[in-house]
PADOMAR-457232 format. One line per 5 residues: number of its first residue (from 1); for each residue y negated, x negated, z negated of N, C-alpha, C. Coordinates in steps of 0.1 Angstrom, whole numbers, plus 2048, in hexadecimal, padded with zeros to 3 digits. Atoms other than C-alpha are relative to their C-alpha. Layout:
BEGIN
NUM) Y,X,Z,Y,X,Z,Y,X,Z ~ ...
end
This chain:
BEGIN
1) 800,7F4,7FB,89B,183,CF7,7F4,80D,7F9 ~ 804,7F6,809,87F,19E,CEF,7FA,80E,80A ~ 800,7EE,7F5,883,1C2,CFC,7F4,808,7FB ~ 808,7FC,800,866,1D7,CFD,800,814,800 ~ 7FC,7F2,7FB,868,1FF,CFD,7F5,809,802
6) 80B,7F8,7FB,84F,216,D10,806,80F,802 ~ 7FD,7F5,801,84E,238,D0F,7F1,80A,806 ~ 80A,7F6,7F9,838,25A,D1B,7FE,807,7F2 ~ 809,7F9,80C,81F,26E,D02,80C,80D,7FB ~ 7F9,7F6,808,83D,28D,D04,809,7FD,7F5
11) 7F3,807,805,855,278,CEE,7FE,808,7F5 ~ 804,7FA,812,843,288,CCC,803,7F9,7F5 ~ 7F5,807,811,850,26C,CB5,7F0,7FE,7FC ~ 80D,802,809,836,26B,C98,7F8,7EF,803 ~ 806,80B,7FF,81D,24F,C99,806,7F7,7F7
16) 7F5,809,807,82D,23F,C7E,809,7F6,805 ~ 7EF,807,7FE,84E,236,C8E,7F7,7FA,810 ~ 802,80B,7F0,83C,22B,CB2,7FA,7F0,7F9 ~ 807,80D,802,826,213,C9E,80A,7F9,7F5 ~ 7FB,809,805,83F,207,C88,808,7F5,808
21) 7F4,808,7F4,858,1FE,CA7,7F9,7FA,80C ~ 807,804,7F7,83B,1F4,CB9,803,805,812 ~ 7FA,7FD,7F8,845,20F,CD3,7F5,800,80D ~ 811,7FF,7F7,827,211,CF2,803,80D,809 ~ 802,7F2,7FA,820,236,CFC,7F9,7FF,807
26) 804,7FE,7F9,815,23E,D1A,7F9,812,805 ~ 805,7F4,807,7FE,25D,D18,7FD,807,80F ~ 802,7F6,7F3,802,27A,D34,7F2,807,800 ~ 80B,7F9,7FE,7E0,28D,D40,809,80F,7FD ~ 802,7F3,804,7D8,2B2,D35,7F3,806,803
31) 80B,7FA,7FB,7C2,2C7,D49,7FF,80D,7F7 ~ 801,7F4,807,7B2,2E3,D35,7F3,803,7FF ~ 811,7FB,800,791,2F9,D3B,7FB,7F7,808 ~ 809,805,7F6,78A,2E2,D5C,7FE,7F3,7F4 ~ 802,80D,802,78B,2C5,D45,80A,7F3,7FC
36) 7F3,804,801,7A3,2A8,D43,7FE,7F9,7F4 ~ 801,805,80E,7AF,296,D22,814,7F5,801 ~ 7F7,808,7FE,7CA,279,D1B,808,807,7F6 ~ 7FB,7F7,809,7E4,28D,D08,804,7F5,7F4 ~ 7FC,806,80A,7E8,27F,CE3,7F2,7F5,7FC
41) 808,80B,803,7C9,268,CE6,7F4,80E,803 ~ 80F,7F7,7FE,7A9,284,CF2,804,809,7FA ~ 7FE,7EE,809,7BB,2A3,CE2,80B,800,7FA ~ 7F4,7FF,80A,7D0,2AA,CCA,807,80C,804 ~ 7F7,7F2,7FF,7ED,2C4,CC9,7FE,80B,7FB
46) 809,7F6,80C,7DD,2D8,CAF,7F6,80A,80B ~ 80B,7FF,7F6,7BF,2DB,CCA,809,804,80A ~ 7FA,7F1,7ED,7D5,2E8,CEC,800,809,7F7 ~ 7F9,7F1,807,7E8,2FD,CD9,7F3,80F,7FE ~ 80C,7F8,804,7C7,30C,CCA,7FB,802,80E
51) 80D,7FE,7F7,7B3,30B,CEA,80A,807,80C ~ 7F6,7FB,7F6,7D3,316,D00,801,811,802 ~ 804,7F5,7FD,7D0,33B,CFD,7F5,807,803 ~ 80B,7F8,7FB,7AE,33E,D03,7FE,7F9,80A ~ 800,804,7F3,7AF,328,D25,7FC,806,808
56) 802,7F3,7F4,79B,338,D40,80E,7FC,809 ~ 7F7,7FC,7F3,7B4,32A,D5B,812,7F5,7F8 ~ 7F3,80D,80B,7DC,319,D4E,7FE,7F3,804 ~ 801,80D,7FD,7DC,2F8,D48,80A,7F8,808 ~ 7FC,80B,7F8,7E8,2DD,D5B,804,7F1,7FC
61) 801,80C,805,7F7,2BB,D53,807,7FA,80C ~ 7FA,809,7F4,7FF,29C,D69,803,7F1,7FB ~ 7FA,808,806,810,27E,D64,7F8,7F0,803 ~ 80A,80F,7FB,800,258,D61,801,7FB,80D ~ 801,804,7F8,7F9,243,D7E,808,7F4,800
66) 7FB,809,800,80F,22B,D8B,800,7F3,7FE ~ 808,80B,809,7F6,210,D82,7FF,801,7F2 ~ 7FC,7FE,80D,7F8,21B,D5E,80C,7F6,7FB ~ 7F3,80A,804,81B,211,D5C,800,7F5,806 ~ 7FC,80F,7FB,818,1F1,D6E,7F9,7FA,7F7
71) 808,806,808,7FB,1EA,D56,805,7FC,7F2 ~ 7F9,802,80A,80D,1F2,D3A,810,7F4,7FD ~ 7F2,80B,7FE,830,1DD,D44,7FA,7F1,7FC ~ 806,80D,7FD,818,1BF,D4A,7FB,7FC,7F6 ~ 807,801,80C,804,1C3,D2C,80E,7FC,7F8
76) 7F4,800,806,82A,1C3,D18,804,7EF,803 ~ 7FE,810,7FF,832,1A6,D2B,7F9,7F5,7F4 ~ 80E,809,804,811,190,D21,805,7FF,7EF ~ 7FF,7FB,811,81C,19E,CFC,80C,7F6,7FE ~ 7F6,807,7FD,83B,188,D06,80D,808,7FE
81) 7F1,7FC,7FF,857,1A3,D0C,806,7F9,80C ~ 7F6,802,7F6,874,197,D23,800,80E,804 ~ 7F8,7F8,7F9,87E,1B6,D2A,7F8,80A,7FB ~ 803,7EF,804,871,1DC,D29,808,80A,803 ~ 7F7,7F0,7FF,883,1FB,D25,7F5,80E,801
86) 806,7F7,7FC,870,219,D31,801,80E,7FE ~ 7F5,7EE,801,880,23D,D23,7F5,80C,800 ~ 805,7FB,7FE,86E,256,D2D,804,812,804 ~ 7FE,7F1,800,870,282,D2E,808,803,810 ~ 7F7,7FA,7F9,88B,292,D43,7F7,802,812
91) 807,7FE,7F5,883,290,D6A,805,810,804 ~ 7FD,7F3,7FA,891,2B5,D6B,7EF,805,7FA ~ 812,7F8,806,86A,2BE,D57,7F8,7F6,806 ~ 80D,809,7F9,855,29E,D69,803,7F8,808 ~ 7FD,80B,7F8,84F,288,D7E,7FA,7F0,7FB
96) 803,809,808,846,26D,D63,80E,7F3,806 ~ 7F7,80D,801,867,259,D68,800,7FA,811 ~ 807,805,7F3,85D,258,D91,7F8,7F3,7FE ~ 80A,806,803,841,247,D8A,803,7F1,7FB ~ 7F9,811,807,851,22E,D74,80A,7F6,805
101) 7F8,808,7F8,869,224,D89,7F5,7FA,80B ~ 808,807,7F9,851,21E,DA5,7F7,7F0,7FB ~ 806,812,803,83E,204,D8F,80A,7F9,7FB ~ 7F9,80D,802,859,1F5,D82,806,7F9,80B ~ 802,803,7F4,85F,1EC,DA3,7FA,7F5,806
106) 80D,806,7F9,83F,1E0,DA7,800,7F4,7F6 ~ 802,809,80A,83D,1CA,D85,80A,7F2,801 ~ 7F9,80F,7FF,849,1A1,D8B,802,7FA,7F1 ~ 802,809,810,83D,196,D64,80C,803,7F7 ~ 7F8,7FC,808,85C,1A8,D53,80B,807,808
111) 7F7,7F6,803,87D,1BC,D54,7FF,80E,7FF ~ 803,7F3,804,877,1E0,D55,80E,805,806 ~ 7F7,7F9,7FF,893,1F7,D54,7FA,80F,7F9 ~ 803,7F1,7FF,88A,21D,D57,809,80A,800 ~ 7F5,7FC,809,8A0,236,D3D,7FD,80C,804
116) 801,7F3,800,8A2,25A,D49,801,808,7F4 ~ 7F3,7F9,80A,8A6,26B,D27,804,807,801 ~ 7FE,7F6,7FC,8AF,28C,D34,7FA,807,7F6 ~ 806,7F6,80A,89E,29C,D19,7F1,800,802 ~ 80C,7FF,802,87C,2A7,D09,7FF,7FE,7F6
121) 804,7FF,810,869,2A5,CEA,804,7F5,7FA ~ 7FA,805,80C,87B,298,CCF,80F,7F8,803 ~ 7F2,801,7FB,89C,297,CE3,7FE,7F1,806 ~ 809,80B,7F9,887,278,CF7,7FE,7F6,7F4 ~ 809,806,808,877,269,CD8,80E,7FB,7FA
126) 7F7,804,808,896,267,CC3,809,7F3,808 ~ 7FE,808,7F8,8A4,257,CE2,7F7,7F4,7FC ~ 80D,80E,801,883,23D,CE3,805,7F5,7F6 ~ 7FF,805,80C,887,23A,CBB,80F,7F8,7FB ~ 7F3,80D,7FF,8AA,22A,CC0,803,7F6,806
131) 801,80E,7F5,8A2,212,CD9,7F9,7F8,7FB ~ 808,80B,809,888,205,CC7,805,7FA,7F2 ~ 7F9,805,80F,89D,203,CA5,809,7F4,809 ~ 7F9,80A,7F8,8B3,1F0,CC0,7FA,7F2,802 ~ 806,80B,7FD,89C,1DA,CD2,7FA,7F4,7F4
136) 808,803,811,88D,1D0,CA9,80D,7F4,800 ~ 7F4,804,80A,8B2,1C8,CA3,802,7F5,80E ~ 7FB,80C,7F6,8B3,1AD,CC5,80C,807,806 ~ 7F7,7FB,7F3,8CB,1C5,CDA,7FB,7FE,807 ~ 806,802,7F5,8CB,1C0,CFB,801,80E,805
141) 803,7F8,7F6,8C3,1D6,D18,80E,807,803 ~ 7F0,7F6,7FE,8E8,1E2,D1E,803,805,7F4 ~ 7FE,7F8,809,8EE,1E7,CFB,7FA,80C,7FD ~ 80A,7F3,800,8D0,200,CF8,808,806,808 ~ 7FD,7F1,7F5,8DA,215,D18,80E,801,7FD
146) 7F1,7FB,802,900,216,D0E,7FC,80C,7F7 ~ 803,7FC,808,8F3,222,CED,7F4,813,803 ~ 806,7F5,7FD,8D9,23A,CFB,807,80D,80C ~ 7FC,7F7,7FA,8F0,24C,D15,80D,804,7F6 ~ 7F8,7F8,80E,907,252,CF7,7F9,80B,7F8
151) 807,7F6,80A,8ED,264,CE4,7FB,80A,80B ~ 804,7F7,7FA,8DF,276,D01,808,80E,803 ~ 7F6,7F5,800,8FF,287,D03,806,80A,7F4 ~ 7FD,7FA,80F,8FC,290,CE1,7F4,806,7F6 ~ 80C,7FD,804,8D9,29B,CE0,7FA,812,806
156) 805,7F4,7F6,8CC,2C0,CE6,7F5,80B,7F9 ~ 80E,7FC,801,8AC,2D1,CE4,7FD,813,803 ~ 800,7F4,7FA,8A9,2F8,CE1,7F3,809,7F4 ~ 80C,7FB,80A,88A,310,CD6,7FF,80F,807 ~ 804,7F1,7FC,881,337,CD5,7F3,801,801
161) 80E,7FE,7FC,864,340,CE5,7F8,80C,7FF ~ 805,7F6,809,84C,356,CD7,7F9,80B,80B ~ 804,7F8,7F2,83F,368,CFB,805,7F6,80C ~ 804,808,7F3,842,362,D1E,7F6,7FE,80A ~ 80F,7FF,7F4,81F,364,D28,7FE,7F0,807
166) 807,80D,7F8,818,33F,D2F,80F,7FC,807 ~ 7F8,802,7F4,83A,33B,D44,7FE,808,80C ~ 802,7F8,7F2,82D,359,D58,7EF,7F7,805 ~ 80D,804,7FA,808,347,D59,805,7F0,80A ~ 7FF,80F,7FB,817,323,D62,809,800,80D
171) 7F4,7FE,7F5,82F,333,D7D,80A,7FF,7FC ~ 7F0,807,805,84C,32D,D6B,80A,811,801 ~ 7FA,7F5,804,853,350,D6A,7FA,810,808 ~ 807,7F4,7F9,84A,374,D81,7F8,806,7F8 ~ 806,7F6,807,831,387,D78,803,80D,7FC
176) 7FA,7EF,804,842,3A9,D7A,80C,7FA,7F8 ~ 7F8,804,807,85D,398,D66,7FB,7FF,7F1 ~ 7FE,802,80C,84F,38B,D4C,7F7,80A,7F5 ~ 805,7EF,806,837,3AE,D48,80E,808,7FB ~ 7F4,7FB,80A,85B,3BC,D41,806,7F8,7F5
181) 7FB,806,809,865,3A3,D2F,7F7,804,7F0 ~ 80B,800,80D,845,3A6,D15,803,810,7F9 ~ 800,7F4,809,849,3CC,D15,810,803,7F8 ~ 7F7,7FE,80F,870,3CA,D06,801,7F8,7FC ~ 7FF,80C,807,869,3AC,CF5,80A,7F8,800
186) 7F3,80A,7FB,87D,394,D05,7FD,7F3,7FB ~ 809,80D,805,878,373,CF4,80C,7F1,804 ~ 7F4,80B,7F9,88C,353,D08,800,7F5,7F3 ~ 7FD,812,80C,89C,335,CF5,800,7FA,80D ~ 7FA,80C,7F4,89B,318,D0C,807,7F6,7F9
191) 7FA,807,801,8AF,2FD,D0A,803,7F2,807 ~ 801,80F,7F7,8B2,2D6,D16,80F,7FC,7F8 ~ 7F4,80C,802,8D6,2C1,D1A,800,7F6,80D ~ 7FD,80D,7F6,8DB,2A3,D2D,7F7,802,80E ~ 808,802,7F5,8C3,2A9,D45,7FB,80F,805
196) 802,7F5,7F7,8C3,2CD,D4D,7FE,80D,7F5 ~ 802,7F2,80A,8B1,2ED,D3C,806,807,804 ~ 7F2,7F3,7FE,8C4,30E,D37,7F5,808,7F7 ~ 803,7F3,809,8B7,32E,D26,807,80B,7FC ~ 7F9,7F9,808,8C0,349,D13,7F5,80A,7FF
201) 80D,7F2,803,8AD,36F,D0E,808,807,7F4 ~ 7FF,7F2,80B,8AE,385,CF0,7F5,809,7FF ~ 80A,7F6,801,89C,39E,CE5,7FD,7FC,7F0 ~ 806,802,812,884,399,CC3,7FF,7F2,7F9 ~ 807,80D,807,875,37D,CB1,80C,7FF,7F8
206) 7F9,801,803,88D,380,C9C,810,801,800 ~ 7F9,801,7FC,8AB,383,CAC,7FD,7F0,807 ~ 801,80C,800,8A2,362,CBB,802,7F7,7F8 ~ 7F8,807,809,8A0,350,C9F,80C,7F9,7FF ~ 7F2,803,803,8C1,358,C97,807,7FB,809
211) 7FA,805,7F4,8CD,34E,CB8,801,7F0,7FF ~ 805,811,7FF,8BA,32C,CB3,807,7FB,7F3 ~ 7FB,805,810,8CE,329,C8F,810,800,807 ~ 7F4,7FF,7F7,8EF,334,CA3,7FF,7EF,809 ~ 7FB,80C,7FA,8EB,316,CBA,7FC,7F5,7F7
216) 803,80A,80C,8E1,301,C9C,80B,7FC,7FD ~ 7F2,800,809,903,307,C8B,809,7FC,810 ~ 7F7,800,7F2,913,303,CB2,803,7EF,800 ~ 802,810,7FB,90B,2DC,CB2,807,7FC,7F9 ~ 7F9,808,80A,91F,2D4,C93,7FE,7F5,7F8
221) 805,808,804,91F,2B8,C82,7F3,7F5,804 ~ 80B,809,7F5,8FB,2A6,C86,7FD,7F4,7FA ~ 806,812,800,8EE,280,C87,7EF,802,7FA ~ 812,803,804,8C8,28D,C82,7FA,811,809 ~ 803,7F5,7FA,8B9,2AF,C89,7EF,803,7FD
226) 80E,7FF,802,894,2B9,C8B,7FA,80C,803 ~ 807,7F5,7FA,87D,2D7,C90,7F8,7FC,80B ~ 812,802,7F1,864,2D9,CB2,801,80E,7FD ~ 806,7F1,803,84E,2F4,CB2,7F2,7FA,80D ~ 80E,803,7FB,82B,2FB,CC9,7FB,809,7F7
231) 806,7FB,807,816,2FF,CAD,802,816,7FC ~ 7FA,7F7,808,82A,31A,C9B,7F7,803,7F4 ~ 804,800,80D,81F,32A,C7E,80A,7FF,7F3 ~ 7F8,804,809,82C,31C,C60,806,810,7F6 ~ 7F7,7F5,805,837,343,C54,811,7FD,80B
236) 7F7,800,7FD,84E,341,C71,808,7F0,7FF ~ 7F7,809,806,85B,31D,C6B,808,802,7F2 ~ 7FA,802,813,85F,320,C46,80B,80B,803 ~ 7F5,7F8,7F8,876,341,C53,80C,7F8,806 ~ 7F6,806,7F9,88B,32A,C6C,806,7F8,7F6
241) 7FA,807,80C,88E,311,C4F,80D,808,7FA ~ 7F6,7F7,80D,89F,32A,C38,806,807,806 ~ 7F2,7FE,7FB,8B4,337,C50,80B,7F9,804 ~ 7F5,80E,7FA,8C2,317,C5B,805,7F7,7F2 ~ 802,80B,80C,8BE,308,C35,813,7FD,800
246) 7F0,805,800,8E8,309,C37,800,7F3,807 ~ 7FE,80D,7F5,8E5,2EF,C55,7FB,7F6,800 ~ 80D,80A,804,8CA,2DB,C4A,803,7F3,7F9 ~ 7FD,80D,80B,8CC,2B7,C37,7F5,805,7F8 ~ 80F,7FB,807,8B7,2BF,C15,7F8,7FF,803
251) 80B,805,7FC,8A2,2A9,C1D,7F6,805,807 ~ 808,7FB,7F4,882,2B3,C30,804,7FB,80A ~ 7FD,802,7F5,889,2B2,C53,7F1,7FD,808 ~ 80F,7FF,7F8,86C,2A6,C6F,801,80E,80B ~ 805,7F6,7F7,858,2C1,C7F,7F8,7FC,806
256) 80A,805,7FB,841,2B9,C9B,7FC,80F,809 ~ 802,7F6,7F6,830,2D0,CB5,802,7F6,80E ~ 7FD,806,7F4,83B,2CC,CD8,7F4,7F9,80B ~ 80E,804,7F4,827,2B9,CF5,7FC,80D,805 ~ 80A,7F7,7F8,80D,2CE,D03,805,7FC,810
261) 7F6,800,7F3,820,2C2,D26,80A,80D,801 ~ 7F6,7F4,803,83C,2DD,D1B,7F8,80B,7FA ~ 806,7F0,805,827,2F2,D07,7F6,808,80B ~ 809,7F8,7F9,810,2FA,D24,806,80C,805 ~ 7FA,7F9,7F7,82C,30B,D31,805,80F,7F9
266) 7F8,7F8,805,83B,31B,D18,7F8,807,7EF ~ 805,7FA,806,822,323,D00,7FD,7FD,7F1 ~ 7FA,803,80E,818,323,CD9,809,809,7FB ~ 7F4,7F9,807,833,330,CC1,80A,800,7FF ~ 7F1,807,801,853,321,CCA,806,7F8,7F3
271) 7FD,80B,80B,868,314,CB0,812,7FF,803 ~ 7F0,80A,801,88D,2FD,CB4,7FE,7F7,7F6 ~ 7FA,807,800,89C,2E4,CAE,804,7F4,80B ~ 7F7,80C,7F6,8AA,2C1,CBE,805,7FD,7F1 ~ 7F2,806,804,8CA,2B6,CB2,806,7F3,807
276) 7F9,80B,7FB,8DB,296,CB4,80F,803,7F6 ~ 7ED,7FE,801,907,29E,CB3,7FE,7F6,7F5 ~ 7F8,809,808,916,285,C99,809,7FE,807 ~ 7F9,808,7FB,928,26D,CAA,80F,802,800 ~ 7F3,7FD,800,94F,275,CB3,80A,7ED,7FD
281) 7F8,80E,7FF,956,24F,CB3,802,7FA,7F3
end
């Protein structure tokens, strides 16, 4: 029995990991300055965040078509997959899961199971990586799903935004409130846990970074930790690393740009962490 893993470009996993485990990544669409791009294929994260503040109209994103998912699942079946596990960004943030589920019902060439990661960025990515590792070790779908559901409940993502401007542009924040927030230097902190987005508001960049470190500390003993950001300056990332040094492993940790699908709404300069709490079992 051969299980293949499918995900989407919001997972933010490094290319090396994707190649090593034969993970199939379906790119989302990004529209900026009236031109469409395939995320991670036609436009890089660095280029997107460079262009974002200068865009004449606010960028939009779109999910892949049902046909794209069907073609992917059939391709993997042709390559010998007896089962496909398709893991995607939380339904609270995107319609990718809905499209994948419709496609899965249409596919006859292999058994397709669609899993809602209830996460974003590396919160999804680390679930995908674990599933791919287990699949390569000949674990069954049932075994992988059990492990995924366990890890979901131990995974947290939290990041401090540098500005509310892009929440305003995307319509996620009232313009009056956004203007007031800018005036008094409110820095939102966004969180994601088990499919539920959350937020906090603090004053000033320094306090926001301190709060992110407090969240890291409150996570307790960690199995895995990585830094996530939206093309944030190395100065800010270095400051956050220094502030959190007593909570981080001695070896360098993974740091990635958050997918433009989320970055379009939160803007450049956000910084935070994805963590997996250590299992108590």
